[in-house]
All heavy atoms as a GROMACS GRO file, in nm:
protein
  611
    1MET      N    1   0.040  -4.066  -0.347
    1MET     CA    2   0.034  -3.942  -0.422
    1MET      C    3   0.005  -3.827  -0.325
    1MET      O    4  -0.090  -3.832  -0.249
    1MET     CB    5  -0.075  -3.953  -0.528
    1MET     CG    6  -0.088  -3.832  -0.613
    1MET     SD    7  -0.221  -3.858  -0.729
    1MET     CE    8  -0.147  -3.797  -0.872
    2ALA      N    9   0.089  -3.728  -0.327
    2ALA     CA   10   0.076  -3.615  -0.235
    2ALA      C   11   0.006  -3.497  -0.303
    2ALA      O   12   0.028  -3.470  -0.421
    2ALA     CB   13   0.213  -3.571  -0.187
    3ASN      N   14  -0.079  -3.433  -0.228
    3ASN     CA   15  -0.145  -3.312  -0.277
    3ASN      C   16  -0.079  -3.191  -0.212
    3ASN      O   17  -0.057  -3.190  -0.091
    3ASN     CB   18  -0.293  -3.313  -0.242
    3ASN     CG   19  -0.369  -3.419  -0.317
    3ASN    OD1   20  -0.332  -3.452  -0.429
    3ASN    ND2   21  -0.473  -3.472  -0.258
    4TYR      N   22  -0.050  -3.093  -0.291
    4TYR     CA   23   0.014  -2.972  -0.240
    4TYR      C   24  -0.083  -2.856  -0.246
    4TYR      O   25  -0.150  -2.836  -0.346
    4TYR     CB   26   0.139  -2.939  -0.322
    4TYR     CG   27   0.247  -3.043  -0.308
    4TYR    CD1   28   0.265  -3.140  -0.404
    4TYR    CD2   29   0.330  -3.044  -0.196
    4TYR    CE1   30   0.362  -3.236  -0.392
    4TYR    CE2   31   0.428  -3.139  -0.182
    4TYR     CZ   32   0.444  -3.236  -0.280
    4TYR     OH   33   0.540  -3.330  -0.265
    5VAL      N   34  -0.090  -2.784  -0.139
    5VAL     CA   35  -0.177  -2.667  -0.131
    5VAL      C   36  -0.089  -2.546  -0.103
    5VAL      O   37  -0.009  -2.546  -0.010
    5VAL     CB   38  -0.282  -2.682  -0.018
    5VAL    CG1   39  -0.366  -2.558  -0.007
    5VAL    CG2   40  -0.367  -2.804  -0.042
    6THR      N   41  -0.102  -2.445  -0.186
    6THR     CA   42  -0.029  -2.321  -0.160
    6THR      C   43  -0.127  -2.216  -0.113
    6THR      O   44  -0.239  -2.208  -0.163
    6THR     CB   45   0.042  -2.271  -0.288
    6THR    OG1   46  -0.055  -2.250  -0.389
    6THR    CG2   47   0.146  -2.370  -0.334
    7LEU      N   48  -0.086  -2.140  -0.018
    7LEU     CA   49  -0.171  -2.035   0.035
    7LEU      C   50  -0.129  -1.903  -0.027
    7LEU      O   51  -0.040  -1.835   0.023
    7LEU     CB   52  -0.159  -2.029   0.188
    7LEU     CG   53  -0.209  -2.152   0.261
    7LEU    CD1   54  -0.183  -2.137   0.410
    7LEU    CD2   55  -0.357  -2.172   0.235
    8THR      N   56  -0.191  -1.871  -0.138
    8THR     CA   57  -0.166  -1.742  -0.201
    8THR      C   58  -0.298  -1.669  -0.217
    8THR      O   59  -0.404  -1.729  -0.225
    8THR     CB   60  -0.100  -1.758  -0.340
    8THR    OG1   61  -0.182  -1.839  -0.422
    8THR    CG2   62   0.038  -1.819  -0.329
    9SER      N   63  -0.288  -1.542  -0.223
    9SER     CA   64  -0.403  -1.455  -0.234
    9SER      C   65  -0.463  -1.462  -0.374
    9SER      O   66  -0.398  -1.506  -0.469
    9SER     CB   67  -0.360  -1.312  -0.203
    9SER     OG   68  -0.466  -1.223  -0.223
   10ASP      N   69  -0.586  -1.415  -0.389
   10ASP     CA   70  -0.644  -1.403  -0.522
   10ASP      C   71  -0.605  -1.269  -0.586
   10ASP      O   72  -0.639  -1.244  -0.700
   10ASP     CB   73  -0.796  -1.418  -0.517
   10ASP     CG   74  -0.863  -1.314  -0.429
   10ASP    OD1   75  -0.795  -1.256  -0.343
   10ASP    OD2   76  -0.984  -1.291  -0.447
   11LYS      N   77  -0.533  -1.187  -0.512
   11LYS     CA   78  -0.485  -1.058  -0.565
   11LYS      C   79  -0.350  -1.078  -0.634
   11LYS      O   80  -0.270  -1.160  -0.592
   11LYS     CB   81  -0.468  -0.956  -0.452
   11LYS     CG   82  -0.592  -0.935  -0.370
   11LYS     CD   83  -0.702  -0.875  -0.451
   11LYS     CE   84  -0.824  -0.849  -0.364
   11LYS     NZ   85  -0.938  -0.808  -0.438
   12LYS      N   86  -0.327  -1.001  -0.739
   12LYS     CA   87  -0.205  -1.018  -0.818
   12LYS      C   88  -0.095  -0.922  -0.774
   12LYS      O   89  -0.119  -0.806  -0.743
   12LYS     CB   90  -0.235  -0.994  -0.966
   12LYS     CG   91  -0.327  -1.098  -1.024
   12LYS     CD   92  -0.349  -1.073  -1.170
   12LYS     CE   93  -0.443  -1.177  -1.227
   12LYS     NZ   94  -0.469  -1.153  -1.369
   13LYS      N   95   0.026  -0.974  -0.774
   13LYS     CA   96   0.144  -0.898  -0.734
   13LYS      C   97   0.170  -0.782  -0.830
   13LYS      O   98   0.203  -0.672  -0.788
   13LYS     CB   99   0.263  -0.994  -0.731
   13LYS     CG  100   0.392  -0.936  -0.691
   13LYS     CD  101   0.496  -1.047  -0.686
   13LYS     CE  102   0.634  -0.997  -0.706
   13LYS     NZ  103   0.734  -1.103  -0.706
   14GLY      N  104   0.154  -0.804  -0.960
   14GLY     CA  105   0.178  -0.700  -1.060
   14GLY      C  106   0.083  -0.583  -1.046
   14GLY      O  107   0.124  -0.467  -1.058
   15THR      N  108  -0.043  -0.612  -1.021
   15THR     CA  109  -0.141  -0.504  -1.004
   15THR      C  110  -0.110  -0.423  -0.879
   15THR      O  111  -0.115  -0.300  -0.881
   15THR     CB  112  -0.282  -0.564  -0.993
   15THR    OG1  113  -0.308  -0.645  -1.109
   15THR    CG2  114  -0.387  -0.456  -0.983
   16ALA      N  115  -0.077  -0.492  -0.770
   16ALA     CA  116  -0.042  -0.422  -0.646
   16ALA      C  117   0.082  -0.336  -0.667
   16ALA      O  118   0.090  -0.224  -0.615
   16ALA     CB  119  -0.020  -0.521  -0.533
   17TYR      N  120   0.180  -0.386  -0.742
   17TYR     CA  121   0.302  -0.310  -0.765
   17TYR      C  122   0.274  -0.183  -0.845
   17TYR      O  123   0.323  -0.076  -0.812
   17TYR     CB  124   0.406  -0.396  -0.838
   17TYR     CG  125   0.540  -0.329  -0.850
   17TYR    CD1  126   0.627  -0.328  -0.742
   17TYR    CD2  127   0.578  -0.265  -0.966
   17TYR    CE1  128   0.750  -0.265  -0.749
   17TYR    CE2  129   0.701  -0.202  -0.976
   17TYR     CZ  130   0.786  -0.202  -0.867
   17TYR     OH  131   0.908  -0.138  -0.875
   18LEU      N  132   0.192  -0.194  -0.949
   18LEU     CA  133   0.159  -0.075  -1.030
   18LEU      C  134   0.079   0.026  -0.948
   18LEU      O  135   0.103   0.147  -0.959
   18LEU     CB  136   0.082  -0.116  -1.155
   18LEU     CG  137   0.165  -0.185  -1.263
   18LEU    CD1  138   0.075  -0.231  -1.377
   18LEU    CD2  139   0.273  -0.094  -1.315
   19LEU      N  140  -0.015  -0.023  -0.868
   19LEU     CA  141  -0.091   0.069  -0.783
   19LEU      C  142  -0.001   0.138  -0.682
   19LEU      O  143  -0.017   0.257  -0.653
   19LEU     CB  144  -0.203  -0.006  -0.711
   19LEU     CG  145  -0.323  -0.045  -0.796
   19LEU    CD1  146  -0.415  -0.137  -0.718
   19LEU    CD2  147  -0.398   0.079  -0.842
   20CYS      N  148   0.095   0.065  -0.629
   20CYS     CA  149   0.189   0.124  -0.533
   20CYS      C  150   0.281   0.223  -0.602
   20CYS      O  151   0.310   0.329  -0.548
   20CYS     CB  152   0.269   0.014  -0.464
   20CYS     SG  153   0.376   0.074  -0.332
   21LEU      N  154   0.326   0.188  -0.721
   21LEU     CA  155   0.418   0.274  -0.793
   21LEU      C  156   0.356   0.409  -0.827
   21LEU      O  157   0.417   0.514  -0.808
   21LEU     CB  158   0.465   0.204  -0.920
   21LEU     CG  159   0.572   0.273  -1.003
   21LEU    CD1  160   0.701   0.286  -0.924
   21LEU    CD2  161   0.596   0.196  -1.131
   22PHE      N  162   0.231   0.406  -0.876
   22PHE     CA  163   0.168   0.530  -0.922
   22PHE      C  164   0.076   0.596  -0.819
   22PHE      O  165   0.044   0.713  -0.832
   22PHE     CB  166   0.091   0.505  -1.051
   22PHE     CG  167   0.182   0.467  -1.165
   22PHE    CD1  168   0.178   0.340  -1.219
   22PHE    CD2  169   0.272   0.558  -1.217
   22PHE    CE1  170   0.261   0.304  -1.323
   22PHE    CE2  171   0.357   0.524  -1.320
   22PHE     CZ  172   0.351   0.396  -1.374
   23GLY      N  173   0.031   0.521  -0.718
   23GLY     CA  174  -0.058   0.580  -0.618
   23GLY      C  175  -0.030   0.531  -0.478
   23GLY      O  176  -0.119   0.533  -0.393
   24GLY      N  177   0.092   0.486  -0.455
   24GLY     CA  178   0.127   0.430  -0.325
   24GLY      C  179   0.123   0.532  -0.213
   24GLY      O  180   0.088   0.499  -0.100
   25PHE      N  181   0.154   0.656  -0.244
   25PHE     CA  182   0.150   0.760  -0.141
   25PHE      C  183   0.007   0.788  -0.097
   25PHE      O  184  -0.016   0.847   0.008
   25PHE     CB  185   0.219   0.888  -0.189
   25PHE     CG  186   0.159   0.946  -0.314
   25PHE    CD1  187   0.061   1.042  -0.305
   25PHE    CD2  188   0.199   0.902  -0.439
   25PHE    CE1  189   0.004   1.096  -0.419
   25PHE    CE2  190   0.144   0.955  -0.553
   25PHE     CZ  191   0.045   1.051  -0.544
   26LEU      N  192  -0.092   0.741  -0.176
   26LEU     CA  193  -0.233   0.753  -0.138
   26LEU      C  194  -0.288   0.622  -0.082
   26LEU      O  195  -0.405   0.612  -0.049
   26LEU     CB  196  -0.316   0.795  -0.260
   26LEU     CG  197  -0.288   0.933  -0.314
   26LEU    CD1  198  -0.367   0.957  -0.442
   26LEU    CD2  199  -0.320   1.039  -0.211
   27GLY      N  200  -0.205   0.519  -0.077
   27GLY     CA  201  -0.246   0.391  -0.021
   27GLY      C  202  -0.330   0.304  -0.112
   27GLY      O  203  -0.399   0.215  -0.064
   28LEU      N  204  -0.324   0.326  -0.242
   28LEU     CA  205  -0.408   0.250  -0.335
   28LEU      C  206  -0.380   0.100  -0.330
   28LEU      O  207  -0.473   0.020  -0.342
   28LEU     CB  208  -0.389   0.301  -0.479
   28LEU     CG  209  -0.433   0.445  -0.507
   28LEU    CD1  210  -0.412   0.479  -0.653
   28LEU    CD2  211  -0.578   0.466  -0.466
   29HIS      N  212  -0.257   0.062  -0.308
   29HIS     CA  213  -0.224  -0.080  -0.302
   29HIS      C  214  -0.284  -0.145  -0.178
   29HIS      O  215  -0.321  -0.262  -0.180
   29HIS     CB  216  -0.073  -0.101  -0.308
   29HIS     CG  217   0.006  -0.030  -0.205
   29HIS    ND1  218   0.011   0.108  -0.195
   29HIS    CD2  219   0.085  -0.077  -0.105
   29HIS    CE1  220   0.088   0.143  -0.094
   29HIS    NE2  221   0.135   0.031  -0.038
   30TYR      N  222  -0.300  -0.071  -0.070
   30TYR     CA  223  -0.362  -0.126   0.050
   30TYR      C  224  -0.513  -0.140   0.031
   30TYR      O  225  -0.574  -0.236   0.079
   30TYR     CB  226  -0.332  -0.041   0.172
   30TYR     CG  227  -0.197  -0.073   0.231
   30TYR    CD1  228  -0.091   0.016   0.220
   30TYR    CD2  229  -0.175  -0.193   0.297
   30TYR    CE1  230   0.033  -0.014   0.273
   30TYR    CE2  231  -0.052  -0.225   0.351
   30TYR     CZ  232   0.051  -0.135   0.338
   30TYR     OH  233   0.174  -0.165   0.390
   31PHE      N  234  -0.575  -0.046  -0.037
   31PHE     CA  235  -0.717  -0.061  -0.068
   31PHE      C  236  -0.739  -0.182  -0.158
   31PHE      O  237  -0.836  -0.256  -0.141
   31PHE     CB  238  -0.772   0.065  -0.136
   31PHE     CG  239  -0.785   0.182  -0.042
   31PHE    CD1  240  -0.708   0.295  -0.062
   31PHE    CD2  241  -0.874   0.180   0.064
   31PHE    CE1  242  -0.719   0.404   0.022
   31PHE    CE2  243  -0.886   0.288   0.148
   31PHE     CZ  244  -0.809   0.401   0.128
   32TYR      N  245  -0.648  -0.207  -0.250
   32TYR     CA  246  -0.659  -0.320  -0.342
   32TYR      C  247  -0.655  -0.454  -0.268
   32TYR      O  248  -0.730  -0.546  -0.300
   32TYR     CB  249  -0.546  -0.314  -0.446
   32TYR     CG  250  -0.538  -0.434  -0.537
   32TYR    CD1  251  -0.638  -0.460  -0.630
   32TYR    CD2  252  -0.430  -0.520  -0.531
   32TYR    CE1  253  -0.631  -0.570  -0.714
   32TYR    CE2  254  -0.422  -0.630  -0.615
   32TYR     CZ  255  -0.523  -0.655  -0.705
   32TYR     OH  256  -0.516  -0.764  -0.788
   33VAL      N  257  -0.569  -0.468  -0.169
   33VAL     CA  258  -0.557  -0.596  -0.098
   33VAL      C  259  -0.654  -0.607   0.020
   33VAL      O  260  -0.656  -0.708   0.089
   33VAL     CB  261  -0.413  -0.623  -0.049
   33VAL    CG1  262  -0.319  -0.635  -0.166
   33VAL    CG2  263  -0.366  -0.519   0.050
   34GLY      N  264  -0.735  -0.506   0.043
   34GLY     CA  265  -0.839  -0.514   0.146
   34GLY      C  266  -0.801  -0.458   0.281
   34GLY      O  267  -0.873  -0.477   0.379
   35LYS      N  268  -0.690  -0.386   0.290
   35LYS     CA  269  -0.649  -0.326   0.417
   35LYS      C  270  -0.691  -0.179   0.416
   35LYS      O  271  -0.611  -0.088   0.397
   35LYS     CB  272  -0.497  -0.338   0.436
   35LYS     CG  273  -0.451  -0.481   0.451
   35LYS     CD  274  -0.302  -0.488   0.473
   35LYS     CE  275  -0.253  -0.627   0.496
   35LYS     NZ  276  -0.108  -0.633   0.520
   36THR      N  277  -0.820  -0.157   0.441
   36THR     CA  278  -0.880  -0.024   0.427
   36THR      C  279  -0.824   0.076   0.527
   36THR      O  280  -0.792   0.189   0.491
   36THR     CB  281  -1.032  -0.034   0.444
   36THR    OG1  282  -1.081  -0.134   0.354
   36THR    CG2  283  -1.099   0.098   0.411
   37PHE      N  284  -0.811   0.036   0.653
   37PHE     CA  285  -0.761   0.130   0.754
   37PHE      C  286  -0.619   0.178   0.720
   37PHE      O  287  -0.589   0.297   0.731
   37PHE     CB  288  -0.763   0.066   0.893
   37PHE     CG  289  -0.711   0.157   1.000
   37PHE    CD1  290  -0.788   0.262   1.047
   37PHE    CD2  291  -0.584   0.141   1.050
   37PHE    CE1  292  -0.740   0.348   1.144
   37PHE    CE2  293  -0.534   0.226   1.148
   37PHE     CZ  294  -0.612   0.330   1.195
   38THR      N  295  -0.533   0.085   0.678
   38THR     CA  296  -0.397   0.123   0.642
   38THR      C  297  -0.397   0.212   0.519
   38THR      O  298  -0.316   0.305   0.509
   38THR     CB  299  -0.311  -0.002   0.617
   38THR    OG1  300  -0.325  -0.090   0.730
   38THR    CG2  301  -0.165   0.033   0.599
   39GLY      N  302  -0.487   0.186   0.424
   39GLY     CA  303  -0.500   0.272   0.306
   39GLY      C  304  -0.538   0.414   0.343
   39GLY      O  305  -0.483   0.511   0.290
   40ILE      N  306  -0.631   0.428   0.436
   40ILE     CA  307  -0.671   0.562   0.482
   40ILE      C  308  -0.556   0.630   0.553
   40ILE      O  309  -0.530   0.749   0.533
   40ILE     CB  310  -0.795   0.552   0.574
   40ILE    CG1  311  -0.916   0.506   0.493
   40ILE    CG2  312  -0.824   0.684   0.642
   40ILE    CD1  313  -1.037   0.470   0.576
   41PHE      N  314  -0.482   0.555   0.634
   41PHE     CA  315  -0.366   0.610   0.704
   41PHE      C  316  -0.262   0.661   0.604
   41PHE      O  317  -0.206   0.770   0.621
   41PHE     CB  318  -0.305   0.503   0.796
   41PHE     CG  319  -0.180   0.548   0.865
   41PHE    CD1  320  -0.186   0.637   0.970
   41PHE    CD2  321  -0.056   0.501   0.825
   41PHE    CE1  322  -0.071   0.679   1.036
   41PHE    CE2  323   0.060   0.542   0.888
   41PHE     CZ  324   0.052   0.631   0.994
   42TYR      N  325  -0.234   0.582   0.500
   42TYR     CA  326  -0.138   0.624   0.397
   42TYR      C  327  -0.187   0.749   0.325
   42TYR      O  328  -0.108   0.838   0.294
   42TYR     CB  329  -0.114   0.513   0.296
   42TYR     CG  330   0.005   0.426   0.326
   42TYR    CD1  331   0.022   0.368   0.450
   42TYR    CD2  332   0.100   0.401   0.229
   42TYR    CE1  333   0.131   0.288   0.478
   42TYR    CE2  334   0.209   0.321   0.255
   42TYR     CZ  335   0.224   0.265   0.380
   42TYR     OH  336   0.332   0.187   0.406
   43ALA      N  337  -0.317   0.756   0.296
   43ALA     CA  338  -0.371   0.873   0.227
   43ALA      C  339  -0.357   0.998   0.312
   43ALA      O  340  -0.329   1.107   0.260
   43ALA     CB  341  -0.517   0.848   0.190
   44CYS      N  342  -0.375   0.985   0.442
   44CYS     CA  343  -0.365   1.102   0.531
   44CYS      C  344  -0.221   1.144   0.557
   44CYS      O  345  -0.195   1.262   0.582
   44CYS     CB  346  -0.433   1.071   0.664
   44CYS     SG  347  -0.612   1.053   0.652
   45THR      N  348  -0.126   1.052   0.551
   45THR     CA  349   0.014   1.085   0.582
   45THR      C  350   0.103   1.084   0.458
   45THR      O  351   0.226   1.094   0.472
   45THR     CB  352   0.070   0.984   0.684
   45THR    OG1  353   0.069   0.854   0.626
   45THR    CG2  354  -0.008   0.987   0.814
   46LEU      N  355   0.042   1.073   0.341
   46LEU     CA  356   0.115   1.063   0.214
   46LEU      C  357   0.221   0.952   0.219
   46LEU      O  358   0.338   0.971   0.188
   46LEU     CB  359   0.180   1.196   0.176
   46LEU     CG  360   0.084   1.306   0.137
   46LEU    CD1  361   0.158   1.434   0.109
   46LEU    CD2  362  -0.001   1.265   0.019
   47GLY      N  363   0.175   0.835   0.256
   47GLY     CA  364   0.265   0.719   0.261
   47GLY      C  365   0.371   0.734   0.366
   47GLY      O  366   0.485   0.694   0.345
   48CYS      N  367   0.332   0.789   0.481
   48CYS     CA  368   0.426   0.814   0.593
   48CYS      C  369   0.546   0.892   0.542
   48CYS      O  370   0.662   0.851   0.559
   48CYS     CB  371   0.467   0.685   0.659
   48CYS     SG  372   0.332   0.596   0.733
   49CYS      N  373   0.515   1.003   0.479
   49CYS     CA  374   0.617   1.094   0.424
   49CYS      C  375   0.704   1.022   0.320
   49CYS      O  376   0.825   1.044   0.312
   49CYS     CB  377   0.700   1.154   0.534
   49CYS     SG  378   0.603   1.254   0.647
   50LEU      N  379   0.643   0.934   0.245
   50LEU     CA  380   0.702   0.860   0.132
   50LEU      C  381   0.804   0.754   0.173
   50LEU      O  382   0.850   0.680   0.088
   50LEU     CB  383   0.762   0.956   0.030
   50LEU     CG  384   0.665   1.054  -0.034
   50LEU    CD1  385   0.739   1.146  -0.129
   50LEU    CD2  386   0.554   0.983  -0.106
   51LYS      N  387   0.838   0.743   0.300
   51LYS     CA  388   0.935   0.639   0.341
   51LYS      C  389   0.873   0.500   0.336
   51LYS      O  390   0.933   0.407   0.282
   51LYS     CB  391   0.988   0.668   0.481
   51LYS     CG  392   1.080   0.787   0.486
   51LYS     CD  393   1.132   0.809   0.626
   51LYS     CE  394   1.220   0.932   0.626
   51LYS     NZ  395   1.275   0.959   0.758
   52ALA      N  396   0.755   0.485   0.391
   52ALA     CA  397   0.689   0.355   0.391
   52ALA      C  398   0.645   0.316   0.250
   52ALA      O  399   0.638   0.199   0.216
   52ALA     CB  400   0.569   0.357   0.484
   53TYR      N  401   0.617   0.416   0.167
   53TYR     CA  402   0.582   0.393   0.028
   53TYR      C  403   0.694   0.320  -0.045
   53TYR      O  404   0.671   0.220  -0.114
   53TYR     CB  405   0.550   0.528  -0.036
   53TYR     CG  406   0.560   0.536  -0.186
   53TYR    CD1  407   0.464   0.476  -0.265
   53TYR    CD2  408   0.664   0.605  -0.246
   53TYR    CE1  409   0.473   0.484  -0.404
   53TYR    CE2  410   0.673   0.614  -0.383
   53TYR     CZ  411   0.577   0.554  -0.462
   53TYR     OH  412   0.585   0.563  -0.597
   54TRP      N  413   0.817   0.364  -0.028
   54TRP     CA  414   0.931   0.297  -0.091
   54TRP      C  415   0.953   0.159  -0.032
   54TRP      O  416   0.990   0.065  -0.103
   54TRP     CB  417   1.058   0.381  -0.076
   54TRP     CG  418   1.053   0.505  -0.158
   54TRP    CD1  419   1.039   0.632  -0.113
   54TRP    CD2  420   1.056   0.514  -0.302
   54TRP    NE1  421   1.035   0.719  -0.218
   54TRP    CE2  422   1.045   0.650  -0.336
   54TRP    CE3  423   1.067   0.421  -0.403
   54TRP    CZ2  424   1.045   0.693  -0.468
   54TRP    CZ3  425   1.067   0.464  -0.534
   54TRP    CH2  426   1.056   0.599  -0.566
   55TRP      N  427   0.931   0.144   0.098
   55TRP     CA  428   0.946   0.014   0.163
   55TRP      C  429   0.844  -0.086   0.106
   55TRP      O  430   0.875  -0.202   0.082
   55TRP     CB  431   0.929   0.030   0.313
   55TRP     CG  432   0.948  -0.096   0.389
   55TRP    CD1  433   0.851  -0.175   0.442
   55TRP    CD2  434   1.071  -0.161   0.417
   55TRP    NE1  435   0.906  -0.283   0.502
   55TRP    CE2  436   1.043  -0.277   0.489
   55TRP    CE3  437   1.204  -0.130   0.390
   55TRP    CZ2  438   1.141  -0.364   0.533
   55TRP    CZ3  439   1.302  -0.217   0.434
   55TRP    CH2  440   1.270  -0.332   0.504
   56ASP      N  441   0.720  -0.039   0.084
   56ASP     CA  442   0.617  -0.127   0.028
   56ASP      C  443   0.650  -0.168  -0.115
   56ASP      O  444   0.623  -0.283  -0.153
   56ASP     CB  445   0.481  -0.058   0.032
   56ASP     CG  446   0.423  -0.054   0.172
   56ASP    OD1  447   0.470  -0.130   0.258
   56ASP    OD2  448   0.329   0.025   0.193
   57LEU      N  449   0.706  -0.079  -0.195
   57LEU     CA  450   0.748  -0.116  -0.330
   57LEU      C  451   0.847  -0.232  -0.324
   57LEU      O  452   0.838  -0.328  -0.402
   57LEU     CB  453   0.812   0.003  -0.401
   57LEU     CG  454   0.719   0.104  -0.465
   57LEU    CD1  455   0.797   0.224  -0.515
   57LEU    CD2  456   0.639   0.041  -0.577
   58ARG      N  457   0.938  -0.224  -0.231
   58ARG     CA  458   1.039  -0.328  -0.216
   58ARG      C  459   0.976  -0.460  -0.170
   58ARG      O  460   1.009  -0.567  -0.221
   58ARG     CB  461   1.144  -0.281  -0.116
   58ARG     CG  462   1.259  -0.375  -0.097
   58ARG     CD  463   1.364  -0.310  -0.008
   58ARG     NE  464   1.470  -0.404   0.016
   58ARG     CZ  465   1.499  -0.454   0.135
   58ARG    NH1  466   1.430  -0.414   0.240
   58ARG    NH2  467   1.597  -0.540   0.150
   59LYS      N  468   0.883  -0.452  -0.075
   59LYS     CA  469   0.817  -0.572  -0.025
   59LYS      C  470   0.735  -0.641  -0.134
   59LYS      O  471   0.736  -0.763  -0.145
   59LYS     CB  472   0.724  -0.537   0.093
   59LYS     CG  473   0.798  -0.524   0.223
   59LYS     CD  474   0.711  -0.484   0.340
   59LYS     CE  475   0.574  -0.541   0.347
   59LYS     NZ  476   0.500  -0.501   0.467
   60ILE      N  477   0.665  -0.563  -0.214
   60ILE     CA  478   0.585  -0.621  -0.322
   60ILE      C  479   0.676  -0.687  -0.424
   60ILE      O  480   0.651  -0.799  -0.470
   60ILE     CB  481   0.495  -0.514  -0.387
   60ILE    CG1  482   0.390  -0.466  -0.288
   60ILE    CG2  483   0.428  -0.571  -0.512
   60ILE    CD1  484   0.311  -0.345  -0.335
   61ARG      N  485   0.783  -0.620  -0.463
   61ARG     CA  486   0.875  -0.673  -0.563
   61ARG      C  487   0.938  -0.804  -0.517
   61ARG      O  488   0.956  -0.897  -0.596
   61ARG     CB  489   0.982  -0.570  -0.595
   61ARG     CG  490   1.068  -0.607  -0.715
   61ARG     CD  491   1.171  -0.499  -0.748
   61ARG     NE  492   1.274  -0.494  -0.645
   61ARG     CZ  493   1.300  -0.389  -0.568
   61ARG    NH1  494   1.232  -0.278  -0.584
   61ARG    NH2  495   1.394  -0.393  -0.477
   62LYS      N  496   0.969  -0.815  -0.388
   62LYS     CA  497   1.032  -0.937  -0.334
   62LYS      C  498   0.931  -1.046  -0.299
   62LYS      O  499   0.970  -1.155  -0.261
   62LYS     CB  500   1.116  -0.903  -0.212
   62LYS     CG  501   1.239  -0.824  -0.246
   62LYS     CD  502   1.328  -0.814  -0.127
   62LYS     CE  503   1.456  -0.747  -0.170
   62LYS     NZ  504   1.570  -0.796  -0.098
   63GLY      N  505   0.801  -1.015  -0.308
   63GLY     CA  506   0.699  -1.116  -0.279
   63GLY      C  507   0.665  -1.132  -0.133
   63GLY      O  508   0.614  -1.235  -0.091
   64ARG      N  509   0.692  -1.031  -0.053
   64ARG     CA  510   0.666  -1.038   0.091
   64ARG      C  511   0.545  -0.957   0.135
   64ARG      O  512   0.522  -0.941   0.254
   64ARG     CB  513   0.789  -0.989   0.167
   64ARG     CG  514   0.908  -1.077   0.145
   64ARG     CD  515   1.026  -1.030   0.224
   64ARG     NE  516   1.141  -1.114   0.198
   64ARG     CZ  517   1.264  -1.082   0.229
   64ARG    NH1  518   1.288  -0.967   0.288
   64ARG    NH2  519   1.362  -1.164   0.202
   65PHE      N  520   0.469  -0.907   0.041
   65PHE     CA  521   0.352  -0.824   0.072
   65PHE      C  522   0.231  -0.917   0.088
   65PHE      O  523   0.210  -1.006   0.008
   65PHE     CB  524   0.329  -0.722  -0.040
   65PHE     CG  525   0.237  -0.611  -0.004
   65PHE    CD1  526   0.277  -0.510   0.080
   65PHE    CD2  527   0.108  -0.606  -0.055
   65PHE    CE1  528   0.193  -0.406   0.114
   65PHE    CE2  529   0.023  -0.503  -0.024
   65PHE     CZ  530   0.065  -0.402   0.061
   66GLN      N  531   0.150  -0.895   0.192
   66GLN     CA  532   0.036  -0.982   0.220
   66GLN      C  533  -0.096  -0.908   0.209
   66GLN      O  534  -0.101  -0.787   0.228
   66GLN     CB  535   0.050  -1.040   0.361
   66GLN     CG  536   0.172  -1.125   0.380
   66GLN     CD  537   0.189  -1.169   0.524
   66GLN    OE1  538   0.134  -1.106   0.615
   66GLN    NE2  539   0.264  -1.274   0.545
   67ASP      N  540  -0.202  -0.984   0.182
   67ASP     CA  541  -0.335  -0.924   0.175
   67ASP      C  542  -0.396  -0.917   0.315
   67ASP      O  543  -0.328  -0.941   0.415
   67ASP     CB  544  -0.425  -0.999   0.076
   67ASP     CG  545  -0.456  -1.140   0.120
   67ASP    OD1  546  -0.413  -1.182   0.229
   67ASP    OD2  547  -0.526  -1.211   0.045
   68ASN      N  548  -0.525  -0.886   0.322
   68ASN     CA  549  -0.589  -0.863   0.451
   68ASN      C  550  -0.607  -0.990   0.534
   68ASN      O  551  -0.634  -0.982   0.653
   68ASN     CB  552  -0.725  -0.795   0.433
   68ASN     CG  553  -0.820  -0.878   0.351
   68ASN    OD1  554  -0.781  -0.964   0.273
   68ASN    ND2  555  -0.949  -0.851   0.367
   69VAL      N  556  -0.591  -1.109   0.476
   69VAL     CA  557  -0.600  -1.234   0.554
   69VAL      C  558  -0.465  -1.298   0.575
   69VAL      O  559  -0.455  -1.411   0.622
   69VAL     CB  560  -0.701  -1.333   0.489
   69VAL    CG1  561  -0.843  -1.280   0.499
   69VAL    CG2  562  -0.663  -1.365   0.348
   70GLY      N  563  -0.358  -1.230   0.537
   70GLY     CA  564  -0.223  -1.278   0.563
   70GLY      C  565  -0.164  -1.367   0.456
   70GLY      O  566  -0.062  -1.429   0.478
   71GLN      N  567  -0.227  -1.373   0.339
   71GLN     CA  568  -0.174  -1.455   0.231
   71GLN      C  569  -0.089  -1.369   0.139
   71GLN      O  570  -0.118  -1.252   0.115
   71GLN     CB  571  -0.287  -1.519   0.152
   71GLN     CG  572  -0.368  -1.617   0.234
   71GLN     CD  573  -0.483  -1.675   0.155
   71GLN    OE1  574  -0.528  -1.615   0.058
   71GLN    NE2  575  -0.529  -1.791   0.195
   72TYR      N  576   0.017  -1.431   0.086
   72TYR     CA  577   0.106  -1.359  -0.005
   72TYR      C  578   0.038  -1.343  -0.141
   72TYR      O  579  -0.042  -1.428  -0.181
   72TYR     CB  580   0.238  -1.433  -0.020
   72TYR     CG  581   0.319  -1.428   0.106
   72TYR    CD1  582   0.329  -1.538   0.190
   72TYR    CD2  583   0.387  -1.313   0.143
   72TYR    CE1  584   0.402  -1.534   0.307
   72TYR    CE2  585   0.460  -1.307   0.260
   72TYR     CZ  586   0.467  -1.419   0.341
   72TYR     OH  587   0.539  -1.411   0.457
   73LEU      N  588   0.072  -1.235  -0.210
   73LEU     CA  589   0.010  -1.206  -0.339
   73LEU      C  590   0.056  -1.305  -0.445
   73LEU      O  591   0.166  -1.356  -0.441
   73LEU     CB  592   0.043  -1.063  -0.382
   73LEU     CG  593   0.000  -0.954  -0.285
   73LEU    CD1  594   0.035  -0.818  -0.344
   73LEU    CD2  595  -0.148  -0.961  -0.256
   74ARG      N  596  -0.032  -1.329  -0.542
   74ARG     CA  597  -0.004  -1.420  -0.651
   74ARG      C  598   0.085  -1.353  -0.754
   74ARG      O  599   0.074  -1.234  -0.779
   74ARG     CB  600  -0.138  -1.455  -0.718
   74ARG     CG  601  -0.146  -1.590  -0.774
   74ARG     CD  602  -0.284  -1.629  -0.818
   74ARG     NE  603  -0.382  -1.522  -0.826
   74ARG     CZ  604  -0.455  -1.498  -0.933
   74ARG    NH1  605  -0.439  -1.569  -1.041
   74ARG    NH2  606  -0.545  -1.403  -0.932
   75ALA      N  607   0.174  -1.429  -0.814
   75ALA     CA  608   0.266  -1.375  -0.915
   75ALA      C  609   0.196  -1.343  -1.045
   75ALA      O  610   0.090  -1.382  -1.074
   75ALA     CB  611   0.378  -1.471  -0.943
   0.00000   0.00000   0.00000
């Protein structure tokens, strides 16, 4: 009998997506997943002039966004 372990974050993908959608230019989704420095950077640059903000929306939607320890977000 095999045991399977998945490495997923305790943070939810849907919550991160909504935070990114409505406050991504302020870095709210990065604060949510524990990446404080990146969140501050996004807040100061308005999501790198909104380009990185759109890229993050795409990454979250496709399931490629990671939390501060490198685990993918839970569905």
